[in-house]
C-alpha positions in Angstrom: 6.1 2.4 -15.7 9.6 3.6 -15.3 9.2 7.2 -16.4 6.0 7.8 -14.5 7.5 6.6 -11.2 10.7 8.6 -11.6 9.1 11.9 -12.5 5.9 11.8 -10.6 7.8 11.9 -7.3 9.7 14.9 -8.4 6.6 16.7 -9.7 4.8 16.1 -6.4 7.4 18.1 -4.4 7.7 21.6 -5.6 7.8 25.2 -4.3 6.9 28.7 -5.4 9.8 31.1 -5.7 9.6 33.7 -3.0 9.2 37.4 -3.6 8.4 40.4 -1.3 9.4 38.3 1.7 8.5 39.8 5.1 10.4 37.7 7.6 9.5 40.0 10.5 5.8 39.0 10.2 6.5 35.4 11.1 5.4 34.6 14.7 8.4 34.3 16.9 9.1 33.5 20.6 7.4 36.7 21.8 4.1 35.7 20.1 4.3 31.9 20.4 5.2 30.3 23.7 5.4 26.8 22.3 8.1 27.2 19.6 10.3 25.0 21.8 8.0 22.1 20.8 9.4 22.5 17.3 12.6 20.8 18.4 11.6 17.2 17.6 14.0 15.4 19.9 15.0 18.0 22.6 14.9 16.7 26.1 12.3 19.3 27.1 10.0 18.4 24.2 10.4 14.7 24.7 9.6 15.0 28.4 6.4 16.8 27.5 5.6 14.0 25.0 6.1 11.3 27.6 3.8 13.1 30.1 1.1 13.6 27.5 1.4 9.9 26.3 0.9 8.7 29.9 -2.1 10.9 30.3 -3.8 9.7 27.1 -3.0 6.1 27.7 -4.6 6.4 31.2 -7.7 8.1 29.8 -8.2 6.0 26.7 -6.2 2.8 27.0 -7.7 2.5 30.5 -11.1 2.0 28.9 -12.2 -1.7 29.4 -12.9 -1.9 25.7 -9.4 -0.9 24.6 -7.7 -4.3 24.6 -10.6 -5.9 22.8 -10.6 -3.2 20.1 -6.8 -3.4 19.7 -7.0 -7.1 19.4 -9.6 -6.8 16.6 -7.5 -4.4 14.7 -4.3 -6.5 15.1 -6.0 -9.6 14.0 -6.9 -7.9 10.7 -3.5 -6.4 10.2 -1.7 -9.7 11.0 -4.2 -11.8 9.1 -2.4 -14.6 7.3 -5.1 -14.8 4.5 -5.0 -11.1 3.5 -4.0 -10.5 -0.1 -0.2 -10.5 -0.4 0.1 -7.8 -3.2 3.1 -8.3 -5.4 5.3 -6.8 -8.1 6.0 -8.8 -11.2 9.7 -9.2 -11.8 11.8 -11.4 -14.2 12.6 -13.8 -11.4 9.2 -14.1 -9.8 6.5 -12.3 -7.9 7.8 -10.2 -5.0 5.9 -9.2 -1.8 6.7 -7.2 1.3 5.0 -8.9 4.3 4.6 -7.9 7.9 2.9 -10.0 10.6 3.3 -11.0 14.3 6.4 -13.1 13.6 7.9 -10.5 11.3 6.9 -7.0 12.6 9.6 -5.2 10.5 8.8 -7.4 7.5 10.1 -9.8 4.9 11.0 -9.1 1.3 10.0 -12.4 -0.3 9.2 -14.0 -3.7 7.3 -16.9 -5.2 6.3 -18.2 -8.6 3.0 -17.4 -10.4 2.0 -21.1 -10.2 2.5 -21.1 -6.4 0.9 -17.7 -6.0 -2.3 -19.0 -7.6 -2.6 -21.5 -4.7 -4.2 -20.9 -1.3 -0.9 -21.3 0.4 2.0 -20.0 -1.8 5.5 -21.1 -1.0 7.5 -18.0 -0.3 11.3 -17.7 -0.4 12.7 -15.0 1.9 15.0 -12.5 0.1 15.6 -10.0 2.9 14.6 -10.3 6.6 14.3 -6.7 7.8 13.9 -7.8 11.5 17.0 -9.9 11.4 18.9 -7.0 9.8 17.7 -4.5 12.4 18.6 -6.9 15.2 22.1 -7.6 13.8 22.9 -3.9 13.3 21.1 -2.6 16.4 19.0 -0.1 14.3 15.3 0.7 14.0 15.3 -0.2 10.3 12.1 0.4 8.3 12.0 -1.0 4.8 11.3 1.7 2.1 11.6 -0.3 -1.2 14.2 -0.9 -3.9 15.3 0.4 -7.3 16.7 -2.3 -9.6 18.7 -2.4 -12.8 16.5 -3.5 -15.8 15.9 -5.7 -17.6 17.3 -8.5 -15.3 16.6 -6.6 -12.1 19.1 -8.6 -10.1 21.1 -5.7 -8.7 19.0 -3.3 -6.6 19.5 -0.4 -4.3 17.6 -1.1 -1.1 16.2 1.9 0.8 16.2 1.7 4.6 14.9 4.3 7.1 15.9 4.7 10.7 12.6 4.7 12.6 10.3 5.5 9.7 11.6 8.9 8.5 11.3 9.8 4.8 15.1 10.2 4.7 16.8 6.9 3.9 20.2 5.2 3.4 20.7 3.1 0.2 22.7 -0.1 -0.1 23.4 -2.4 -3.1 21.7 -5.8 -2.9 21.9 -8.9 -5.1 18.5 -10.5 -5.5 20.0 -13.8 -6.7 22.3 -14.3 -3.8 19.9 -12.6 -1.4 22.7 -10.6 0.2 24.2 -7.1 0.2 26.9 -6.7 -2.4 30.4 -6.8 -0.9 32.1 -3.4 -1.6 29.0 -2.4 -3.6 27.3 0.9 -3.9 26.4 2.4 -0.4 24.9 5.7 0.4 25.1 5.7 4.2 24.2 9.3 4.9 20.5 9.5 5.3 18.8 11.8 2.9 15.8 12.4 0.7 16.2 11.5 -2.9 17.1 8.4 -4.7 19.0 6.8 -7.6 18.6 5.4 -11.1 20.8 2.7 -12.7 22.5 3.8 -15.9 24.2 0.5 -16.2 25.6 -2.1 -13.7 28.6 0.1 -12.8 26.9 3.6 -13.0 24.3 5.3 -11.0 22.5 8.7 -11.3 22.3 9.9 -7.7 20.1 12.7 -6.4 20.9 13.2 -2.7 22.3 15.5 -0.1 25.9 16.0 -1.0 26.6 18.7 1.5 26.6 22.5 1.4 24.7 24.0 -1.6 23.1 20.7 -2.8 19.7 21.0 -1.1 16.8 23.2 -1.8 15.4 25.4 1.0 12.8 22.6 1.4 15.6 20.2 2.2 15.2 18.1 -1.0 18.0 17.4 -3.5 18.7 20.0 -6.1 21.6 18.2 -8.0 22.2 14.9 -9.7 25.6 13.2 -10.0 26.9 10.3 -12.2 28.6 7.9 -9.9 31.0 5.2 -11.2 31.5 2.0 -9.2 34.7 2.0 -7.2 35.0 5.7 -7.0 34.1 8.0 -4.0 30.7 9.6 -4.2 32.4 13.0 -3.5 34.2 12.7 -6.8 31.1 11.8 -8.8 30.4 14.2 -11.8 27.6 16.6 -11.3 25.4 16.5 -14.4 22.5 18.7 -13.3 21.9 21.5 -10.8 18.6 23.3 -10.1 18.0 26.4 -8.0 17.8 26.7 -4.2 14.2 27.9 -4.5 13.2 24.6 -6.1 11.7 22.0 -3.9 13.4 19.2 -5.7 15.4 19.3 -8.9 17.3 16.5 -10.6 17.9 14.4 -13.7 16.3 11.1 -14.7 16.5 8.5 -17.5 14.1 7.8 -20.3 14.1 4.0 -20.5 11.8 1.6 -22.4 10.5 -1.8 -21.3 13.6 -3.6 -22.6 15.8 -1.6 -20.3 17.3 0.5 -23.2 18.0 4.1 -22.2 16.9 6.6 -24.8 18.2 9.8 -23.1 18.1 11.9 -20.0 15.6 14.3 -18.7 16.0 17.0 -16.0 13.4 18.9 -14.1 13.0 21.9 -11.9 9.9 22.1 -9.8 9.2 25.8 -9.6 6.0 25.5 -7.6 4.2 22.6 -6.0 2.2 22.1 -9.1 4.5 23.6 -11.7 7.6 22.0 -13.2 10.1 22.8 -15.9 11.4 19.9 -18.0 14.6 19.7 -20.0 16.0 17.2 -22.5 19.7 16.6 -23.0 20.5 16.9 -26.7 24.1 16.9 -28.0 25.4 17.6 -24.5 23.1 20.6 -23.9 20.0 20.9 -21.9 17.0 22.0 -24.0 14.0 23.4 -22.2 10.8 21.6 -23.3 8.1 23.9 -24.6 5.2 22.7 -22.6 2.9 24.0 -19.8 4.4 24.1 -16.3 1.4 21.9 -15.3 2.3 19.2 -17.8 4.7 16.3 -17.5 6.1 13.3 -19.3 3.9 10.3 -18.6 5.4 7.2 -20.1 7.0 5.4 -23.1 5.2 2.7 -25.0 5.8 1.2 -28.5 8.1 4.0 -29.6 5.7 6.7 -28.4 6.5 9.2 -25.7 3.4 10.3 -23.7 2.7 13.5 -21.8 0.0 14.5 -19.4 -1.3 18.0 -18.9 -3.3 19.5 -16.0 -4.2 22.6 -18.0 -5.2 23.3 -21.6 -2.1 22.9 -23.8 -2.1 25.1 -26.9 0.6 23.9 -29.3 1.1 23.5 -33.1 -2.3 25.0 -33.8 -4.1 22.5 -31.5 -5.5 22.8 -28.0 -5.3 19.7 -25.9 -7.7 19.8 -23.0 -6.7 19.7 -19.3 -6.2 16.1 -18.0 -5.5 14.8 -21.5 -2.8 12.4 -22.7 -0.7 13.5 -25.6 1.9 11.5 -27.6 4.9 12.2 -29.8 7.0 9.8 -31.9 10.1 9.1 -29.8 12.6 9.4 -32.7 11.1 12.6 -33.9 11.2 13.9 -30.3 14.9 13.0 -30.0 15.7 14.8 -33.2 13.6 17.9 -32.4 12.3 17.9 -28.8 9.9 20.8 -29.3 9.0 20.3 -33.0 7.8 16.7 -32.9 4.2 16.4 -34.0 1.7 15.8 -31.1 -1.3 13.5 -31.1 -4.2 13.3 -28.7 -4.3 9.9 -27.0 -7.2 10.5 -24.6 -9.3 13.3 -23.2 -11.7 13.1 -20.2 -15.4 13.4 -20.5 -17.5 15.2 -17.9 -16.6 14.2 -14.3 -13.8 11.9 -15.5 -10.1 12.0 -14.6 -7.2 9.7 -15.0 -5.6 8.3 -11.8 -2.5 6.4 -12.8 -0.8 4.4 -15.5 1.3 1.2 -16.0 2.7 -0.5 -19.0 3.3 -4.1 -20.0 5.7 -4.9 -22.8 3.1 -3.9 -25.5 0.4 -1.8 -24.0 -0.4 1.2 -21.8 -3.1 0.8 -19.1 -4.7 3.9 -17.5 -7.0 3.8 -14.5 -9.8 6.4 -14.5 -12.3 7.8 -12.2 -15.8 8.3 -13.7 -17.9 10.1 -11.1 -15.7 8.6 -8.4 -16.1 5.1 -9.9 -13.3 3.2 -11.4 -12.5 2.1 -15.0 -9.3 0.9 -16.6 -8.5 1.5 -20.3 -5.9 -0.3 -22.4 -4.1 1.8 -25.1 -2.2 0.3 -28.1 -0.5 2.2 -30.9 -1.6 0.4 -34.0 -0.6 1.5 -37.6 0.2 5.0 -36.4 -3.0 5.5 -34.4 -4.0 5.0 -30.8 -6.7 2.4 -30.1 -8.3 2.0 -26.7 -10.4 -0.7 -25.1 -12.0 -1.0 -21.7 -10.9 -3.8 -19.4 -13.7 -6.1 -18.2 -13.8 -5.5 -14.5 -16.7 -5.1 -12.0 -18.7 -1.9 -12.1 -19.3 0.6 -9.3 -15.9 -0.2 -7.7 -12.6 1.4 -7.1 -10.2 -0.1 -9.7 -6.5 0.2 -10.1 -3.5 -1.5 -11.7 -1.9 -3.4 -8.9 1.1 -4.8 -10.8 2.4 -5.0 -14.4 5.4 -6.6 -16.1 7.7 -4.7 -18.4 8.9 -7.9 -19.9 5.6 -9.6 -20.8 1.8 -8.8 -21.1 1.2 -9.9 -17.5 -0.9 -7.4 -15.4 -2.9 -7.5 -12.2 -5.9 -5.3 -11.1 -7.2 -4.5 -7.7 -11.0 -4.1 -7.2 -12.5 -2.8 -4.0 -15.4 -0.9 -2.4 -16.5 0.0 1.1 -18.3 -3.3 2.0 -16.9 -6.0 -0.4 -13.5 -7.6 0.4 -10.8 -6.6 -2.0 -10.2 -8.8 -5.0 -7.1 -9.2 -7.2 -7.5 -10.0 -10.9 -4.8 -11.4 -13.2 -4.3 -11.4 -17.0 -1.5 -12.5 -19.3 -2.9 -10.4 -22.0 -4.7 -13.2 -23.9 -8.1 -12.8 -22.4 -10.4 -11.2 -19.8 -8.9 -10.8 -16.3 -9.5 -13.7 -13.9 -9.8 -13.6 -10.1 -6.5 -14.8 -8.6 -6.8 -13.6 -4.9 -9.7 -12.5 -2.7 -9.4 -10.9 0.7 -11.4 -12.4 3.6 -14.3 -10.6 5.1 -13.2 -8.8 8.2 -16.6 -7.6 9.4 -20.2 -8.5 8.9 -21.6 -6.3 6.2 -25.0 -8.0 6.1 -27.7 -5.4 5.6 -25.2 -2.5 5.4 -25.5 -0.1 2.5 -23.7 2.7 0.7 -25.4 5.9 -0.5 -24.1 9.0 -2.3 -25.4 12.4 -1.5 -24.4 16.0 -2.4 -24.0 18.9 0.0 -24.1 22.6 -1.2 -21.0 24.5 -0.3 -20.9 28.2 0.7 -20.5 29.3 -3.0 -23.2 27.0 -4.2 -21.0 24.2 -5.6 -22.4 20.7 -5.2 -20.0 18.5 -3.1 -20.5 14.7 -3.2 -20.0 12.4 -0.3 -20.5 8.7 0.5 -22.5 7.4 3.5 -21.9 3.9 4.8 -24.8 2.8 7.0 -24.9 -0.1 9.4 -27.8 -2.5 9.3 -31.1 -1.0 10.7 -29.8 2.5 11.2 -32.6 5.0 11.8 -32.3 8.5 10.3 -33.2 10.2 13.6 -30.0 12.2 14.3 -28.7 9.9 17.0 -26.2 7.9 15.0 -22.5 8.0 16.0 -20.9 9.2 12.7 -17.4 9.5 11.6 -16.7 12.0 8.8 -13.4 12.0 7.0 -11.7 13.3 3.9 -8.5 14.9 2.5 -9.2 17.7 -0.1 -5.7 18.6 -1.2 -2.8 18.1 -3.7 -5.1 16.6 -6.3 -5.3 13.4 -4.2 -8.6 11.6 -4.4 -10.2 9.7 -1.5 -12.1 6.7 -2.9 -14.3 3.9 -1.7 -12.2 1.0 -0.4 -12.8 -1.9 1.9 -13.2 -0.6 5.4 -11.6 -3.5 7.2 -10.8 -2.4 10.8 -13.2 0.5 10.6 -16.0 -1.9 9.6 -15.2 -4.3 12.4 -14.6 -1.7 15.1 -17.0 1.1 14.1 -19.7 -0.1 11.8 -20.4 -3.3 13.6 -20.8 -1.3 16.8 -23.5 0.8 15.1 -21.5 3.7 13.9 -21.9 5.4 10.5 -19.1 6.4 8.2 -18.9 9.4 5.7 -16.2 10.0 3.1 -16.2 13.5 1.6 -14.9 14.4 -1.8 -14.0 18.1 -1.3 -12.5 20.5 -3.9 -8.7 20.5 -3.6 -8.7 16.7 -4.1 -8.4 14.8 -7.3 -11.8 13.1 -7.6 -12.8 15.1 -10.7 -9.5 16.0 -12.2 -7.1 19.0 -12.1 -9.8 21.6 -12.3 -11.4 20.2 -9.1 -8.1 20.6 -7.4 -7.0 23.9 -8.8 -10.3 25.6 -7.8 -9.3 25.2 -4.1 -5.7 26.0 -3.7 -3.7 29.1 -2.5 -6.1 32.1 -2.3 -9.1 29.8 -2.7 -8.1 27.1 -0.1 -10.9 28.1 2.2 -13.2 26.4 -0.3 -11.9 23.0 0.8 -12.8 23.9 4.4 -16.2 25.2 3.3 -16.9 22.0 1.4 -16.1 19.8 4.5 -18.3 21.9 6.8 -21.1 21.8 4.2 -21.0 18.0 4.3 -21.2 18.1 8.0 -24.2 20.4 7.9 -25.9 18.3 5.2 -25.5 15.1 7.2 -27.1 16.9 10.2 -29.9 18.3 8.1 -30.7 14.8 6.8 -30.8 13.5 10.4 -28.0 11.1 9.6 -26.5 12.4 12.8 -26.3 15.5 15.1 -23.5 17.6 16.5 -23.5 15.5 19.7 -22.8 12.4 17.7 -20.6 13.7 14.8 -16.8 13.3 14.8 -14.2 14.2 12.2 -10.9 12.6 11.3 -8.1 13.4 8.9 -4.3 13.0 8.5 -1.6 15.3 7.1 -3.5 17.8 4.8 -6.5 16.0 6.2 -5.3 16.9 9.7 -5.3 20.6 8.6 -8.8 20.0 7.2 -10.0 18.7 10.6 -8.2 21.6 12.3 -9.9 24.2 10.2 -13.3 22.6 10.7 -13.3 22.3 14.4 -11.8 25.8 14.9 -14.2 27.5 12.5 -17.4 25.6 13.4 -16.8 23.9 16.8 -20.5 23.7 17.5 -20.9 21.1 14.7 -18.7 18.4 16.2 -18.2 16.4 19.4 -14.9 14.8 18.4 -12.0 15.7 16.2 -9.0 13.4 15.4 -6.1 15.5 14.1 -3.5 13.1 12.9 0.1 13.9 11.7 -1.3 17.3 10.8 -0.3 20.7 9.4 -1.7 23.1 12.0 0.4 26.2 12.5 0.1 27.6 9.0 1.9 30.9 9.8 5.1 28.9 10.5 4.5 25.8 8.4 7.2 26.8 5.9 9.8 26.7 8.8 8.7 23.3 10.3 9.7 20.0 8.7 9.5 20.2 4.9 6.6 22.7 4.9 8.3 25.1 2.5 7.7 22.5 -0.3 3.9 23.1 0.0 3.8 26.8 -0.7 2.3 26.0 -4.1 -0.7 24.6 -2.4 -1.3 27.1 0.4 0.8 30.2 -0.3 3.7 31.7 1.5 3.1 33.4 4.9 6.3 35.5 4.3 4.6 37.3 1.5 2.0 39.8 2.9 -0.6 39.2 0.1 -0.4 35.4 0.6 -0.3 35.6 4.4 -3.7 37.3 4.0 -5.0 34.0 2.4 -3.7 31.8 5.2 -4.1 33.8 8.4 -7.9 33.6 8.5 -7.9 29.8 8.7 -4.6 28.8 10.3 -6.0 26.5 13.1 -3.3 27.2 15.7 -3.9 30.9 15.8 -7.7 30.3 15.8 -7.7 28.4 19.1 -9.4 31.2 21.2 -10.7 31.4 24.7 -14.1 32.5 23.6 -14.9 29.2 21.9 -15.6 25.7 23.2 -13.8 23.0 21.2 -14.8 19.3 20.9 -11.9 17.8 23.0 -9.6 17.2 20.0 -7.4 14.2 19.8 -4.0 15.1 18.3 -1.5 12.4 17.4 1.8 12.5 15.6 5.2 10.7 15.2 8.5 11.8 16.6 10.1 10.4 13.4 7.9 12.3 11.0 10.3 14.5 9.0 7.6 15.6 6.6 4.9 17.5 8.4 6.8 17.3 11.8 5.2 16.5 15.2 5.4 20.2 16.2 2.1 21.0 14.6 0.2 18.4 16.7 2.2 19.2 19.8 1.6 22.9 19.6 -2.1 22.4 18.9 -2.5 20.2 22.0 -0.5 22.6 24.2 -2.6 25.5 23.2 -5.9 23.7 23.9 -4.5 22.8 27.3 -3.5 26.4 27.9 -7.2 27.3 27.3 -8.2 24.9 30.0 -10.2 22.8 27.7 -10.2 19.0 27.3 -7.9 17.4 24.7 -5.9 14.2 24.1 -2.4 13.9 22.7 -0.4 10.8 21.6 3.0 10.6 19.9 4.5 7.5 18.5 8.3 7.6 18.9 8.8 5.8 15.5 6.7 5.4 12.4 7.3 8.5 10.3 4.6 10.3 8.4 2.6 7.2 7.8 2.2 6.2 11.5 3.3 2.9 13.1 6.1 0.9 11.5 4.7 -2.5 12.5 1.2 -3.9 12.9 1.4 -3.8 16.7 1.9 -0.1 16.6 -0.7 0.4 14.0 -3.3 -1.5 16.0 -2.5 0.5 19.1 -3.0 3.8 17.3 -6.2 2.6 15.7 -7.5 1.4 19.1 -6.8 4.8 20.7 -8.7 6.6 18.0 -11.7 4.2 18.0 -12.0 4.2 21.8 -11.9 8.0 21.7 -14.7 8.1 19.2 -16.8 5.6 21.1 -16.3 7.6 24.3 -17.2 10.9 22.7 -19.9 9.9 20.2 -21.6 6.7 21.4 -21.4 6.5 25.2 
């Protein structure tokens, strides 16, 4: 849905305004001998990286099992019969595909009739490998934004080496070529565009001095006319430097009609101000900072709220959907009557939404199990119905058409290959694609337990057990999770983990800690900022519970997490090193006293707090893993890995962690991919290599 996609990105990148800043308290060179590793591409830092990579490859890739494990992972990633997920467009079904022959990938399309067959006929629209070769660049495809309703003209986003920052180029989907003398934004930047019409873009990018926030995200939006220099484009919106990201976006319906323009200022990571342009003026919307526009369907504008919303004599509960009549809203943005569309029951939360031409579809979690509801506005009232999909699975809307009632759903769980369902709106969804089985799940089972955290809260977790596993404390077990930013970790087909880890007798645990989104905004908000330690306590409680149940023991228990999950692992093994014998710290946050100065860390102050503010530093200092690496403790030989091209969390966090463990004279491993960005490898070969390094490390530490 157009509005959700435009505003959700902005709302997810916000920052708290700083007060009482104490810069002198931030660790500097005198206190930190590894600040030089914060220079991502300095010669000294890259020399260190090369030496560490050689050491790790010798210790792990030298294992006789490495090539076998890598081949197993690569076979799954390159599998020709995996589901080619698509987007539904006016001129066909589009897919981005990577395999052995096309490591950078193909943008390709087919028809619905062909897609239904076992071997669809694909037409290549853009060959990213050929483009990268022709231009001598490490191009990584990052998606496109097209002009509705025809969606022929698109702005293609390309990243050099996998960074979040991209360049944008106009592309014609009909001619399958870049538009001669078309729109081009060749200075890499965060941010994006929206099409106002075929000759006009709204652009939120880096325009030079004064146009970025202190988190290095755009703070302005310009209206750019075809054939004119971008430097001369009219600025229509400007936020504050203290915002993480600020900009303007369009309110457009499924026909492509533009009904007006929004603007937003993200004043904290989870708080955003919204504005509506009326009669040439920006009107601040009277709504909670933790609420946002959610979509437009059948003349009704929807809002979502993460807190109770008291308005017009009614209180709408947190996580609810609320609607207003669009025409009433345009006439009086703050006075239009509001109606409840949906409110969660106990342990329910909505996950996402999509719309067809006539209906709104919302995916829900119900005690960490999926459901999908369809909403229609009929005779002035909202009517909902549940979509007939398998129970006890993770469900999501995989694709939806703005121009018809076509919609696809993905269905998955830990042990069952993923399935794709299709409906044209006239009946129950039908299976259209099924993923092959990548591992033998015969006899394996999934159980759900609860651990008791330090404050008494019950924390659920899933255990995936291999066939014949005895509960005697000897099982090699991998515990993972996330626990931040209201992002849920849900059951999904384990694929390479199943093949490499479960088939070799390992067990797998997925934790649902506070700070995540498994049970709605309250579950998240109870473990942020001054209460962030609750997330770490929850994860440790799961580890203790698994040991108490004799699922595993400290000798055989390893932990893994990336990004915020890397911080989760870092806090766990520095606070309770005796519980673990392996710790994979991937693309992490790790030095939390300097995180606001590294990469785009300042944008996450709303989640963790600001170490420049003494009161907030007092929340962070007790758990910042980098500072908690002490001589008096023995750590479980952590494996840090990162990417040189990661311009989000930045490789400095992992580098400094590994360097500090080395200084202590303790065992450790470090690997840094030179491309790949925040998501890791940019092609399947790289992804298989990184997966093999991690799996061999776990086998060496927990199973041998």
